DRENKOL-992112 format. One line per field, with one value per atom (N, C-alpha, C): y, x, z; residue number from 1; residue in three letters. Coordinates in nm, 3 decimals, padded with zeros to 5 digits. Atoms other than C-alpha are relative to their C-alpha. Layout:
py	c(Y, ...)
px	c(X, ...)
pz	c(Z, ...)
num	c(NUM, ...)
residu	c(ALA, ...)
END
This chain:
py	c(00.072, -01.964, 00.084, -00.075, -01.840, -00.030, 00.035, -02.017, -00.048, 00.042, -02.062, -00.098, 00.092, -02.265, -00.143, 00.139, -02.643, -00.039, 00.042, -02.804, -00.149, 00.139, -03.128, -00.061, 00.054, -03.334, -00.082, 00.070, -03.528, 00.091, -00.096, -03.209, 00.012, -00.010, -03.244, -00.094, 00.088, -03.523, 00.082, -00.096, -03.319, -00.065, 00.053, -03.360, -00.037, 00.052, -03.522, 00.111, -00.108, -03.195, 00.059, -00.056, -03.059, -00.096, 00.099, -03.384, 00.000, -00.004, -03.371, 00.125, -00.124, -03.007, -00.014, 00.016, -03.100, -00.085, 00.086, -03.382, 00.073, -00.070, -03.173, 00.113, -00.110, -02.876, -00.050, 00.056, -03.093, -00.040, 00.043, -03.240, 00.120, -00.119, -02.899, 00.072, -00.066, -02.749, -00.079, 00.081, -03.041, 00.026, -00.030, -02.973, 00.138, -00.134, -02.604, 00.002, 00.009, -02.695, -00.052, 00.053, -02.899, 00.105, -00.102, -02.622, 00.112, -00.104, -02.374, -00.044, 00.051, -02.600, 00.013, -00.010, -02.548, 00.116, -00.103, -02.356, 00.019, -00.013, -02.404, -00.109, 00.109, -02.707, -00.090, 00.086, -02.918, -00.140, 00.136, -03.298, -00.053, 00.060, -03.537, 00.001, 00.004, -03.579, 00.140, -00.136, -03.205, 00.053, -00.045, -03.143, -00.060, 00.064, -03.393, 00.064, -00.068, -03.233, 00.137, -00.132, -02.892, -00.013, 00.022, -03.029, -00.032, 00.037, -03.182, 00.120, -00.119, -02.863, 00.096, -00.088, -02.667, -00.056, 00.064, -02.918, 00.003, 00.012, -02.942, 00.126, -00.122, -02.594, 00.070, -00.072, -02.429, -00.075, 00.079, -02.713, -00.015, 00.013, -02.751, 00.127, -00.127, -02.381, 00.014, -00.009, -02.393, -00.084, 00.091, -02.695, 00.037, -00.043, -02.568, 00.121, -00.118, -02.232, -00.035, 00.039, -02.402, -00.091, 00.086, -02.632, -00.138, 00.134, -02.956, -00.085, 00.085, -03.259, 00.037, -00.031, -03.189, -00.109, 00.095, -03.354, -00.105, 00.094, -03.509, -00.100, 00.095, -03.676, -00.115, 00.101, -03.877, -00.104, 00.098, -04.058, 00.002, 00.002, -04.175, 00.040, -00.027, -04.102, 00.137, -00.134, -03.731, -00.002, 00.007, -03.807, -00.075, 00.078, -04.071, 00.077, -00.078, -03.847, 00.112, -00.110, -03.554, -00.052, 00.056, -03.774, -00.046, 00.047, -03.936, 00.118, -00.119, -03.594, 00.065, -00.061, -03.461, -00.078, 00.082, -03.753, 00.022, -00.020, -03.709, 00.138, -00.135, -03.334, 00.012, -00.005, -03.385, -00.063, 00.067, -03.628, 00.087, -00.086, -03.394, 00.123, -00.123, -03.083, -00.025, 00.029, -03.257, -00.038, 00.043, -03.369, 00.101, -00.097, -03.076, 00.142, -00.141, -02.703, 00.064, -00.057, -02.563, 00.153, -00.147, -02.199, 00.064, -00.071, -01.943, 00.028, -00.029, -01.878, -00.123, 00.123, -02.241, 00.006, -00.006, -02.182, 00.095, -00.097, -01.874, -00.057, 00.055, -02.058, -00.112, 00.108, -02.366, 00.057, -00.062, -02.147, 00.070, -00.065, -01.952, -00.101, 00.106, -02.275, -00.051, 00.046, -02.390, 00.103, -00.107, -02.053, -00.008, 00.007, -02.087, -00.122, 00.123, -02.446, 00.005, 00.000, -02.399, 00.112, -00.104, -02.074, -00.054, 00.060, -02.261, -00.106, 00.104, -02.549, 00.061, -00.063, -02.320, 00.069, -00.068, -02.114, -00.098, 00.101, -02.417, -00.071, 00.068, -02.584, 00.090, -00.094, -02.271, 00.005, -00.001, -02.265, -00.131, 00.129, -02.637, -00.014, 00.000, -02.580, 00.107, -00.099, -02.308, 00.123, -00.128, -02.019, 00.110, -00.112, -01.674, 00.017, -00.019, -01.568, 00.069, -00.074, -01.322, -00.088, 00.090, -01.585, -00.104, 00.097, -01.836, 00.060, -00.068, -01.581, 00.014, -00.012, -01.514, -00.135, 00.134, -01.887, -00.043, 00.034, -01.929, 00.070, -00.076, -01.653, -00.054, 00.053, -01.787, -00.134, 00.131, -02.139, 00.014, -00.018, -02.012, 00.045, -00.059, -01.819, -00.071, 00.056, -02.027, -00.098, 00.099, -02.313, 00.064, -00.070, -02.081, 00.078, -00.074, -01.876, -00.091, 00.098, -02.183, -00.039, 00.038, -02.284, 00.108, -00.109, -01.942, 00.022, -00.016, -01.918, -00.109, 00.110, -02.261, 00.013, -00.019, -02.164, 00.132, -00.124, -01.834, 00.116, -00.106, -01.617, 00.083, -00.080, -01.330, -00.061, 00.060, -01.485, 00.080, -00.065, -01.409, 00.101, -00.087, -01.253, 00.136, -00.126, -00.979, 00.069, -00.061, -00.903, 00.080, -00.080, -00.609, -00.034, 00.028, -00.712, -00.134, 00.127, -01.052, 00.020, -00.040, -00.883, -00.081, 00.052, -00.948, -00.146, 00.137, -01.256, -00.026, 00.016, -01.241, 00.067, -00.070, -00.997, -00.090, 00.094, -01.260, -00.107, 00.097, -01.511, 00.060, -00.067, -01.258, 00.013, -00.012, -01.196, -00.131, 00.130, -01.566, -00.048, 00.041, -01.634, 00.078, -00.082, -01.344, -00.045, 00.048, -01.472, -00.126, 00.124, -01.816, 00.028, -00.028, -01.678, 00.074, -00.078, -01.427, -00.083, 00.085, -01.678, -00.100, 00.092, -01.925, 00.072, -00.075, -01.654, 00.033, -00.030, -01.583, -00.127, 00.125, -01.950, -00.076, 00.074, -02.060, -00.132, 00.131, -02.435, -00.033, 00.050, -02.601, -00.098, -00.051, -02.662, 00.135, -00.124, -02.335, 00.104, -00.100, -02.103, -00.034, 00.041, -02.306, 00.018, -00.016, -02.315, 00.148, -00.143, -01.945, 00.068, -00.058, -01.853, -00.038, 00.043, -02.060, 00.071, -00.068, -01.904, 00.147, -00.139, -01.553, 00.012, -00.004, -01.625, -00.022, 00.031, -01.783, 00.110, -00.104, -01.520, 00.129, -00.120, -01.228, -00.015, 00.023, -01.381, -00.002, 00.008, -01.462, 00.135, -00.133, -01.123, 00.096, -00.087, -00.950, -00.030, 00.038, -01.147, 00.050, -00.035, -01.080, 00.150, -00.145, -00.709, 00.083, -00.067, -00.626, 00.090, -00.072, -00.522, -00.016, 00.010, -00.440, 00.108, -00.101, -00.247, 00.110, -00.107, 00.087, -00.045, 00.040, 00.047, 00.118, -00.103, 00.238, 00.022, -00.032, 00.411, 00.039)
px	c(00.120, -02.058, -00.083, 00.087, -02.357, 00.028, -00.026, -02.239, 00.143, -00.138, -01.892, 00.008, -00.004, -01.989, -00.016, 00.016, -01.972, -00.147, 00.139, -02.305, -00.007, 00.024, -02.423, -00.077, 00.063, -02.499, -00.124, 00.122, -02.762, -00.121, 00.109, -02.967, -00.054, 00.041, -02.989, -00.117, 00.113, -03.246, -00.127, 00.107, -03.536, -00.135, 00.133, -03.901, -00.071, 00.072, -04.156, -00.048, 00.054, -04.311, 00.109, -00.110, -03.974, 00.041, -00.034, -03.900, -00.102, 00.105, -04.235, 00.016, -00.020, -04.176, 00.117, -00.120, -03.832, -00.028, 00.032, -03.964, -00.086, 00.089, -04.245, 00.074, -00.076, -04.012, 00.094, -00.093, -03.758, -00.073, 00.076, -04.024, -00.052, 00.051, -04.178, 00.113, -00.115, -03.835, 00.049, -00.040, -03.747, -00.092, 00.095, -04.063, 00.027, -00.028, -03.976, 00.125, -00.120, -03.634, -00.029, 00.037, -03.789, -00.078, 00.077, -04.037, 00.090, -00.093, -03.748, 00.080, -00.076, -03.585, -00.077, 00.080, -03.872, 00.049, -00.046, -03.767, 00.149, -00.145, -03.399, 00.072, -00.059, -03.346, 00.086, -00.071, -03.240, -00.062, 00.052, -03.269, -00.037, 00.048, -03.400, 00.107, -00.107, -03.064, 00.028, -00.025, -03.002, -00.111, 00.114, -03.352, 00.006, -00.010, -03.295, 00.113, -00.109, -02.960, -00.046, 00.050, -03.127, -00.100, 00.098, -03.410, 00.068, -00.070, -03.169, 00.075, -00.070, -02.963, -00.097, 00.101, -03.281, -00.052, 00.057, -03.414, 00.093, -00.095, -03.096, 00.081, -00.080, -02.950, -00.027, 00.033, -03.138, 00.039, -00.034, -03.097, 00.149, -00.145, -02.727, 00.061, -00.050, -02.656, -00.036, 00.044, -02.859, 00.088, -00.074, -02.676, 00.148, -00.140, -02.331, 00.016, -00.007, -02.397, -00.020, 00.029, -02.535, 00.107, -00.107, -02.234, -00.046, 00.052, -02.435, 00.012, -00.007, -02.426, -00.108, 00.098, -02.596, -00.106, 00.109, -02.937, -00.011, 00.026, -02.967, 00.114, -00.111, -02.626, -00.014, 00.011, -02.738, -00.108, 00.103, -03.033, -00.027, 00.028, -03.106, -00.144, 00.142, -03.478, -00.021, 00.013, -03.436, 00.034, -00.045, -03.246, -00.101, 00.096, -03.495, -00.130, 00.124, -03.794, 00.014, -00.022, -03.644, 00.010, -00.016, -03.549, -00.134, 00.132, -03.893, -00.090, 00.081, -04.060, 00.045, -00.052, -03.831, -00.043, 00.043, -03.912, -00.148, 00.144, -04.286, -00.027, 00.020, -04.265, 00.046, -00.049, -04.061, -00.101, 00.099, -04.319, -00.123, 00.119, -04.607, 00.028, -00.033, -04.432, 00.025, -00.029, -04.330, -00.125, 00.123, -04.686, -00.114, 00.107, -04.894, 00.056, -00.039, -04.875, -00.046, 00.033, -04.863, -00.006, 00.008, -04.959, 00.133, -00.127, -04.679, 00.021, -00.011, -04.756, 00.033, -00.021, -04.695, 00.130, -00.129, -04.329, -00.006, 00.009, -04.408, -00.078, 00.083, -04.677, 00.074, -00.077, -04.463, 00.117, -00.113, -04.167, -00.044, 00.052, -04.383, -00.023, 00.021, -04.481, 00.133, -00.132, -04.118, 00.065, -00.054, -04.015, -00.057, 00.065, -04.268, 00.048, -00.038, -04.174, 00.144, -00.140, -03.798, 00.030, -00.017, -03.826, -00.037, 00.040, -04.013, 00.100, -00.098, -03.765, 00.126, -00.123, -03.465, -00.018, 00.024, -03.620, -00.017, 00.020, -03.734, 00.130, -00.126, -03.395, 00.092, -00.079, -03.224, -00.045, 00.053, -03.453, 00.029, -00.026, -03.406, 00.146, -00.143, -03.029, 00.034, -00.013, -03.086, 00.079, -00.053, -02.965, -00.093, 00.086, -03.094, -00.111, 00.114, -03.424, 00.041, -00.042, -03.256, 00.079, -00.079, -03.012, -00.092, 00.094, -03.296, -00.078, 00.072, -03.485, 00.090, -00.094, -03.177, 00.022, -00.020, -03.123, -00.121, 00.120, -03.485, -00.008, 00.005, -03.469, 00.105, -00.107, -03.138, -00.039, 00.043, -03.278, -00.108, 00.110, -03.588, 00.042, -00.035, -03.414, 00.117, -00.123, -03.098, -00.026, 00.026, -03.249, -00.039, 00.041, -03.420, 00.113, -00.115, -03.104, 00.094, -00.084, -02.899, -00.064, 00.073, -03.166, 00.012, -00.003, -03.172, 00.139, -00.137, -02.794, 00.034, -00.030, -02.771, -00.074, 00.075, -03.036, 00.033, -00.044, -02.863, -00.095, 00.095, -03.133, 00.047, -00.024, -03.108, -00.083, 00.077, -03.208, -00.123, 00.126, -03.566, 00.014, -00.015, -03.452, 00.056, -00.059, -03.272, -00.083, 00.083, -03.554, -00.113, 00.103, -03.772, -00.140, 00.133, -04.058, -00.056, 00.048, -04.079, -00.088, 00.088, -04.239, 00.020, -00.006, -04.169, 00.045, -00.054, -03.947, 00.064, -00.063, -03.702, -00.082, 00.083, -03.939, -00.111, 00.104, -04.213, 00.058, -00.066, -03.969, 00.028, -00.028, -03.869, -00.127, 00.125, -04.233, -00.044, 00.039, -04.301, 00.090, -00.094, -03.986, -00.024, 00.029, -04.064, -00.129, 00.126, -04.420, 00.021, -00.029, -04.295, 00.070, -00.079, -04.043, -00.083, 00.080, -04.284, -00.109, 00.105, -04.564, 00.057, -00.063, -04.329, 00.047, -00.052, -04.186, -00.109, 00.110, -04.530, -00.067, 00.046, -04.584, -00.105, 00.097, -04.813, 00.064, -00.062, -04.754, 00.001, -00.005, -04.653, -00.116, -00.056, -04.764, -00.056, 00.065, -04.959, 00.099, -00.094, -04.653, 00.057, -00.055, -04.512, -00.101, 00.103, -04.840, -00.028, 00.026, -04.897, 00.114, -00.114, -04.545, 00.002, 00.005, -04.577, -00.111, 00.113, -04.916, 00.033, -00.039, -04.772, 00.096, -00.095, -04.482, -00.072, 00.071, -04.706, -00.100, 00.099, -04.976, 00.061, -00.068, -04.737, 00.051, -00.055, -04.574, -00.110, 00.109, -04.902, -00.071, 00.063, -05.053, 00.086, -00.090, -04.745, -00.006, 00.012, -04.776, -00.133, 00.134, -05.150, -00.018, 00.024, -05.148, 00.126, -00.124, -04.791, 00.054, -00.052, -04.678, 00.151, -00.146, -04.308, 00.055, -00.067, -04.063, 00.054, -00.059, -03.920, 00.130, -00.118, -03.646, 00.097, -00.104, -03.316, 00.038, -00.032, -03.276, 00.147)
pz	c(-00.040, 07.325, 00.095, -00.088, 07.516, 00.146, -00.140, 07.829, 00.012, -00.022, 07.967, 00.115, -00.113, 08.271, -00.050, 00.036, 08.265, 00.012, 00.002, 08.182, 00.028, -00.029, 08.333, -00.117, 00.119, 08.024, 00.033, -00.036, 08.216, -00.009, 00.009, 08.205, -00.141, 00.138, 07.830, -00.031, 00.020, 07.867, 00.002, 00.010, 07.740, 00.026, -00.026, 07.841, -00.129, 00.115, 07.612, -00.093, 00.084, 07.491, -00.089, 00.079, 07.379, -00.110, 00.102, 07.196, -00.113, 00.103, 07.015, -00.086, 00.075, 06.918, -00.094, 00.082, 06.789, -00.124, 00.114, 06.570, -00.103, 00.091, 06.423, -00.071, 00.059, 06.367, -00.108, 00.097, 06.187, -00.128, 00.117, 05.957, -00.079, 00.068, 05.879, -00.072, 00.063, 05.808, -00.121, 00.114, 05.581, -00.118, 00.108, 05.382, -00.060, 00.052, 05.356, -00.086, 00.081, 05.223, -00.140, 00.131, 04.943, -00.080, 00.069, 04.860, -00.052, 00.044, 04.839, -00.123, 00.115, 04.577, -00.130, 00.122, 04.333, -00.087, 00.094, 04.024, -00.003, -00.006, 04.105, -00.081, 00.077, 03.879, 00.088, -00.094, 04.177, -00.004, 00.009, 04.151, 00.138, -00.124, 04.418, 00.108, -00.100, 04.590, 00.054, -00.043, 04.599, 00.088, -00.080, 04.736, 00.140, -00.132, 05.017, 00.082, -00.071, 05.105, 00.051, -00.041, 05.112, 00.114, -00.106, 05.326, 00.133, -00.123, 05.578, 00.058, -00.049, 05.598, 00.067, -00.059, 05.666, 00.131, -00.118, 05.917, 00.121, -00.111, 06.123, 00.025, -00.017, 06.079, 00.132, -00.123, 06.365, 00.126, -00.118, 06.613, 00.020, -00.011, 06.534, 00.057, -00.052, 06.590, 00.148, -00.140, 06.913, 00.092, -00.088, 07.055, 00.009, -00.003, 06.956, 00.091, -00.086, 07.121, 00.146, -00.138, 07.430, 00.058, -00.049, 07.453, 00.040, -00.028, 07.451, -00.126, 00.121, 07.216, -00.099, 00.105, 06.885, -00.004, -00.022, 06.914, -00.111, 00.109, 06.568, -00.021, 00.009, 06.596, 00.098, -00.105, 06.898, -00.025, 00.032, 06.739, -00.149, 00.144, 06.384, -00.032, 00.025, 06.428, -00.064, 00.058, 06.351, -00.149, 00.140, 06.030, -00.086, 00.076, 05.919, -00.021, 00.011, 05.991, -00.103, 00.093, 05.799, -00.143, 00.134, 05.502, -00.057, 00.045, 05.483, -00.036, 00.030, 05.498, -00.129, 00.122, 05.227, -00.124, 00.113, 04.998, -00.031, 00.019, 05.053, -00.060, 00.051, 04.995, -00.145, 00.138, 04.676, -00.095, 00.085, 04.536, -00.019, 00.009, 04.616, -00.085, 00.073, 04.484, -00.148, 00.140, 04.162, -00.079, 00.067, 04.087, 00.010, -00.018, 04.208, -00.002, 00.002, 04.151, 00.130, -00.130, 04.503, -00.010, 00.005, 04.571, 00.037, -00.024, 04.584, 00.148, -00.143, 04.950, 00.084, -00.078, 05.050, 00.080, -00.069, 05.135, 00.118, -00.110, 05.346, 00.117, -00.107, 05.541, 00.076, -00.063, 05.604, 00.079, -00.068, 05.695, 00.129, -00.121, 05.945, 00.111, -00.099, 06.119, 00.054, -00.043, 06.127, 00.092, -00.084, 06.272, 00.141, -00.132, 06.556, 00.077, -00.069, 06.637, 00.049, -00.041, 06.641, 00.099, -00.102, 06.837, 00.137, -00.128, 07.109, 00.044, -00.033, 07.091, 00.059, -00.048, 07.135, 00.134, -00.126, 07.413, 00.115, -00.104, 07.609, 00.036, -00.030, 07.576, 00.081, -00.079, 07.702, 00.145, -00.136, 08.005, 00.072, -00.064, 08.069, 00.041, -00.036, 08.077, 00.103, -00.107, 08.338, -00.043, 00.042, 08.125, 00.050, -00.038, 08.214, -00.103, 00.090, 08.060, -00.129, 00.120, 07.823, -00.095, 00.084, 07.698, -00.065, 00.056, 07.652, -00.115, 00.108, 07.442, -00.123, 00.111, 07.229, -00.067, 00.054, 07.188, -00.082, 00.073, 07.080, -00.134, 00.125, 06.818, -00.098, 00.086, 06.684, -00.059, 00.048, 06.660, -00.105, 00.092, 06.483, -00.138, 00.131, 06.207, -00.068, 00.057, 06.155, -00.114, 00.104, 05.953, -00.132, 00.121, 05.706, -00.062, 00.052, 05.675, -00.078, 00.070, 05.582, -00.133, 00.122, 05.328, -00.107, 00.098, 05.162, -00.056, 00.049, 05.141, -00.101, 00.091, 04.976, -00.133, 00.124, 04.719, -00.069, 00.064, 04.642, 00.021, -00.029, 04.799, 00.119, -00.121, 05.046, 00.112, -00.109, 05.382, 00.037, -00.033, 05.480, 00.113, -00.116, 05.806, -00.037, 00.043, 05.608, -00.108, 00.102, 05.365, 00.064, -00.065, 05.480, -00.049, 00.052, 05.252, 00.049, -00.052, 05.422, 00.124, -00.110, 05.730, 00.128, -00.137, 06.098, 00.008, -00.005, 06.078, 00.136, -00.131, 06.366, 00.110, -00.099, 06.540, 00.050, -00.041, 06.542, 00.094, -00.087, 06.691, 00.137, -00.125, 06.956, 00.084, -00.074, 07.050, 00.061, -00.053, 07.089, 00.113, -00.105, 07.291, 00.129, -00.119, 07.526, 00.067, -00.057, 07.570, 00.082, -00.072, 07.670, 00.132, -00.120, 07.918, 00.104, -00.093, 08.073, 00.067, -00.059, 08.122, 00.099, -00.095, 08.285, 00.126, -00.115, 08.510, 00.102, -00.093, 08.660, 00.050, -00.059, 08.738, -00.078, 00.081, 08.455, -00.045, 00.029, 08.409, -00.148, 00.137, 08.086, -00.021, 00.125, 07.818, -00.044, 00.041, 07.820, -00.051, 00.051, 07.789, -00.137, 00.129, 07.500, -00.112, 00.102, 07.308, -00.025, 00.015, 07.375, -00.077, 00.070, 07.262, -00.146, 00.139, 06.947, -00.077, 00.064, 06.873, -00.028, 00.021, 06.917, -00.119, 00.112, 06.680, -00.132, 00.124, 06.418, -00.035, 00.024, 06.460, -00.052, 00.045, 06.424, -00.143, 00.135, 06.118, -00.106, 00.097, 05.943, -00.015, 00.007, 06.033, -00.082, 00.075, 05.894, -00.149, 00.141, 05.569, -00.057, 00.050, 05.541, -00.016, 00.002, 05.623, -00.026, 00.040, 05.516, 00.112, -00.116, 05.863, 00.004, -00.006, 05.892, 00.090, -00.081, 06.103, -00.090, 00.081, 05.988, -00.063, 00.076, 05.728, -00.007, 00.008, 05.735, -00.146, 00.140, 05.396, -00.012)
num	c(1, 1, 1, 2, 2, 2, 3, 3, 3, 4, 4, 4, 5, 5, 5, 6, 6, 6, 7, 7, 7, 8, 8, 8, 9, 9, 9, 10, 10, 10, 11, 11, 11, 12, 12, 12, 13, 13, 13, 14, 14, 14, 15, 15, 15, 16, 16, 16, 17, 17, 17, 18, 18, 18, 19, 19, 19, 20, 20, 20, 21, 21, 21, 22, 22, 22, 23, 23, 23, 24, 24, 24, 25, 25, 25, 26, 26, 26, 27, 27, 27, 28, 28, 28, 29, 29, 29, 30, 30, 30, 31, 31, 31, 32, 32, 32, 33, 33, 33, 34, 34, 34, 35, 35, 35, 36, 36, 36, 37, 37, 37, 38, 38, 38, 39, 39, 39, 40, 40, 40, 41, 41, 41, 42, 42, 42, 43, 43, 43, 44, 44, 44, 45, 45, 45, 46, 46, 46, 47, 47, 47, 48, 48, 48, 49, 49, 49, 50, 50, 50, 51, 51, 51, 52, 52, 52, 53, 53, 53, 54, 54, 54, 55, 55, 55, 56, 56, 56, 57, 57, 57, 58, 58, 58, 59, 59, 59, 60, 60, 60, 61, 61, 61, 62, 62, 62, 63, 63, 63, 64, 64, 64, 65, 65, 65, 66, 66, 66, 67, 67, 67, 68, 68, 68, 69, 69, 69, 70, 70, 70, 71, 71, 71, 72, 72, 72, 73, 73, 73, 74, 74, 74, 75, 75, 75, 76, 76, 76, 77, 77, 77, 78, 78, 78, 79, 79, 79, 80, 80, 80, 81, 81, 81, 82, 82, 82, 83, 83, 83, 84, 84, 84, 85, 85, 85, 86, 86, 86, 87, 87, 87, 88, 88, 88, 89, 89, 89, 90, 90, 90, 91, 91, 91, 92, 92, 92, 93, 93, 93, 94, 94, 94, 95, 95, 95, 96, 96, 96, 97, 97, 97, 98, 98, 98, 99, 99, 99, 100, 100, 100, 101, 101, 101, 102, 102, 102, 103, 103, 103, 104, 104, 104, 105, 105, 105, 106, 106, 106, 107, 107, 107, 108, 108, 108, 109, 109, 109, 110, 110, 110, 111, 111, 111, 112, 112, 112, 113, 113, 113, 114, 114, 114, 115, 115, 115, 116, 116, 116, 117, 117, 117, 118, 118, 118, 119, 119, 119, 120, 120, 120, 121, 121, 121, 122, 122, 122, 123, 123, 123, 124, 124, 124, 125, 125, 125, 126, 126, 126, 127, 127, 127, 128, 128, 128, 129, 129, 129, 130, 130, 130, 131, 131, 131, 132, 132, 132, 133, 133, 133, 134, 134, 134, 135, 135, 135, 136, 136, 136, 137, 137, 137, 138, 138, 138, 139, 139, 139, 140, 140, 140, 141, 141, 141, 142, 142, 142, 143, 143, 143, 144, 144, 144, 145, 145, 145, 146, 146, 146, 147, 147, 147, 148, 148, 148, 149, 149, 149, 150, 150, 150, 151, 151, 151, 152, 152, 152, 153, 153, 153, 154, 154, 154, 155, 155, 155, 156, 156, 156, 157, 157, 157, 158, 158, 158, 159, 159, 159, 160, 160, 160, 161, 161, 161, 162, 162, 162, 163, 163, 163, 164, 164, 164, 165, 165, 165, 166, 166, 166, 167, 167, 167, 168, 168, 168, 169, 169, 169, 170, 170, 170, 171, 171, 171, 172, 172, 172, 173, 173, 173, 174, 174, 174, 175, 175, 175, 176, 176, 176, 177, 177, 177, 178, 178, 178, 179, 179, 179, 180, 180, 180, 181, 181, 181, 182, 182, 182, 183, 183, 183, 184, 184, 184, 185, 185, 185, 186, 186, 186, 187, 187, 187, 188, 188, 188, 189, 189, 189, 190, 190, 190, 191, 191, 191, 192, 192, 192, 193, 193, 193, 194, 194, 194, 195, 195, 195, 196, 196, 196, 197, 197, 197, 198, 198, 198, 199, 199, 199, 200, 200, 200, 201, 201, 201, 202, 202, 202, 203, 203, 203, 204, 204, 204, 205, 205, 205, 206, 206, 206, 207, 207, 207, 208, 208, 208, 209, 209, 209, 210, 210, 210, 211, 211, 211, 212, 212, 212, 213, 213, 213, 214, 214, 214, 215, 215, 215)
residu	c(UNK, UNK, UNK, UNK, UNK, UNK, UNK, UNK, UNK, UNK, UNK, UNK, UNK, UNK, UNK, UNK, UNK, UNK, UNK, UNK, UNK, UNK, UNK, UNK, UNK, UNK, UNK, UNK, UNK, UNK, UNK, UNK, UNK, UNK, UNK, UNK, UNK, UNK, UNK, UNK, UNK, UNK, UNK, UNK, UNK, UNK, UNK, UNK, UNK, UNK, UNK, UNK, UNK, UNK, UNK, UNK, UNK, UNK, UNK, UNK, UNK, UNK, UNK, UNK, UNK, UNK, UNK, UNK, UNK, UNK, UNK, UNK, UNK, UNK, UNK, UNK, UNK, UNK, UNK, UNK, UNK, UNK, UNK, UNK, UNK, UNK, UNK, UNK, UNK, UNK, UNK, UNK, UNK, UNK, UNK, UNK, UNK, UNK, UNK, UNK, UNK, UNK, UNK, UNK, UNK, UNK, UNK, UNK, UNK, UNK, UNK, UNK, UNK, UNK, UNK, UNK, UNK, UNK, UNK, UNK, UNK, UNK, UNK, UNK, UNK, UNK, UNK, UNK, UNK, UNK, UNK, UNK, UNK, UNK, UNK, UNK, UNK, UNK, UNK, UNK, UNK, UNK, UNK, UNK, UNK, UNK, UNK, UNK, UNK, UNK, UNK, UNK, UNK, UNK, UNK, UNK, UNK, UNK, UNK, UNK, UNK, UNK, UNK, UNK, UNK, UNK, UNK, UNK, UNK, UNK, UNK, UNK, UNK, UNK, UNK, UNK, UNK, UNK, UNK, UNK, UNK, UNK, UNK, UNK, UNK, UNK, UNK, UNK, UNK, UNK, UNK, UNK, UNK, UNK, UNK, UNK, UNK, UNK, UNK, UNK, UNK, UNK, UNK, UNK, UNK, UNK, UNK, UNK, UNK, UNK, UNK, UNK, UNK, UNK, UNK, UNK, UNK, UNK, UNK, UNK, UNK, UNK, UNK, UNK, UNK, UNK, UNK, UNK, UNK, UNK, UNK, UNK, UNK, UNK, UNK, UNK, UNK, UNK, UNK, UNK, UNK, UNK, UNK, UNK, UNK, UNK, UNK, UNK, UNK, UNK, UNK, UNK, UNK, UNK, UNK, UNK, UNK, UNK, UNK, UNK, UNK, UNK, UNK, UNK, UNK, UNK, UNK, UNK, UNK, UNK, UNK, UNK, UNK, UNK, UNK, UNK, UNK, UNK, UNK, UNK, UNK, UNK, UNK, UNK, UNK, UNK, UNK, UNK, UNK, UNK, UNK, UNK, UNK, UNK, UNK, UNK, UNK, UNK, UNK, UNK, UNK, UNK, UNK, UNK, UNK, UNK, UNK, UNK, UNK, UNK, UNK, UNK, UNK, UNK, UNK, UNK, UNK, UNK, UNK, UNK, UNK, UNK, UNK, UNK, UNK, UNK, UNK, UNK, UNK, UNK, UNK, UNK, UNK, UNK, UNK, UNK, UNK, UNK, UNK, UNK, UNK, UNK, UNK, UNK, UNK, UNK, UNK, UNK, UNK, UNK, UNK, UNK, UNK, UNK, UNK, UNK, UNK, UNK, UNK, UNK, UNK, UNK, UNK, UNK, UNK, UNK, UNK, UNK, UNK, UNK, UNK, UNK, UNK, UNK, UNK, UNK, UNK, UNK, UNK, UNK, UNK, UNK, UNK, UNK, UNK, UNK, UNK, UNK, UNK, UNK, UNK, UNK, UNK, UNK, UNK, UNK, UNK, UNK, UNK, UNK, UNK, UNK, UNK, UNK, UNK, UNK, UNK, UNK, UNK, UNK, UNK, UNK, UNK, UNK, UNK, UNK, UNK, UNK, UNK, UNK, UNK, UNK, UNK, UNK, UNK, UNK, UNK, UNK, UNK, UNK, UNK, UNK, UNK, UNK, UNK, UNK, UNK, UNK, UNK, UNK, UNK, UNK, UNK, UNK, UNK, UNK, UNK, UNK, UNK, UNK, UNK, UNK, UNK, UNK, UNK, UNK, UNK, UNK, UNK, UNK, UNK, UNK, UNK, UNK, UNK, UNK, UNK, UNK, UNK, UNK, UNK, UNK, UNK, UNK, UNK, UNK, UNK, UNK, UNK, UNK, UNK, UNK, UNK, UNK, UNK, UNK, UNK, UNK, UNK, UNK, UNK, UNK, UNK, UNK, UNK, UNK, UNK, UNK, UNK, UNK, UNK, UNK, UNK, UNK, UNK, UNK, UNK, UNK, UNK, UNK, UNK, UNK, UNK, UNK, UNK, UNK, UNK, UNK, UNK, UNK, UNK, UNK, UNK, UNK, UNK, UNK, UNK, UNK, UNK, UNK, UNK, UNK, UNK, UNK, UNK, UNK, UNK, UNK, UNK, UNK, UNK, UNK, UNK, UNK, UNK, UNK, UNK, UNK, UNK, UNK, UNK, UNK, UNK, UNK, UNK, UNK, UNK, UNK, UNK, UNK, UNK, UNK, UNK, UNK, UNK, UNK, UNK, UNK, UNK, UNK, UNK, UNK, UNK, UNK, UNK, UNK, UNK, UNK, UNK, UNK, UNK, UNK, UNK, UNK, UNK, UNK, UNK, UNK, UNK, UNK, UNK, UNK, UNK, UNK, UNK, UNK, UNK, UNK, UNK, UNK, UNK, UNK, UNK, UNK, UNK, UNK, UNK, UNK, UNK, UNK, UNK, UNK, UNK, UNK, UNK, UNK, UNK, UNK, UNK, UNK, UNK, UNK, UNK, UNK, UNK, UNK, UNK, UNK, UNK, UNK, UNK, UNK, UNK, UNK, UNK, UNK, UNK, UNK, UNK, UNK, UNK, UNK, UNK, UNK, UNK)
END
């Protein structure tokens, strides 16, 4: 685990902004899970399972590493929101031909939201800045990784042609931590960090920016 010290579980009561980010991130990730099911001959039940695994993968890994109760197990609202989003996304995707870039765009938004969620939760639990950044990056990429493994794809984080995936999450998490360290009040650091993650990811997709590849 990232922390070996005992954690006061009362500290897990997260502020409103973090709760809102969590709900939106879960819904966006559920939608990305359904979009990833297209072309895989997966029925409605399978698409919902894939959506839930995507929606809760990042948060579950984050909470297990942090040694706190898994968030979605403590309230049915997360599960209901993810299921409703998955159903809506399935109906839309089955009736309309969405552009090929839809999954990448939705996944980029999910990456930004869950990176901010993980980083903020690490800071709220009084982890060091470096650990909070690591927790944010892990939270951001874990849901998509679970989704890709279940659909038989190489996870996006390991595909060089996907462009600045974990790197975008790292940039956003560092932005959040640095802005908070100089005393800038919330929600500015969170919005700025999310914008950096999303901006880097979209810019990398648009202009094919990537890190050097080891041949």
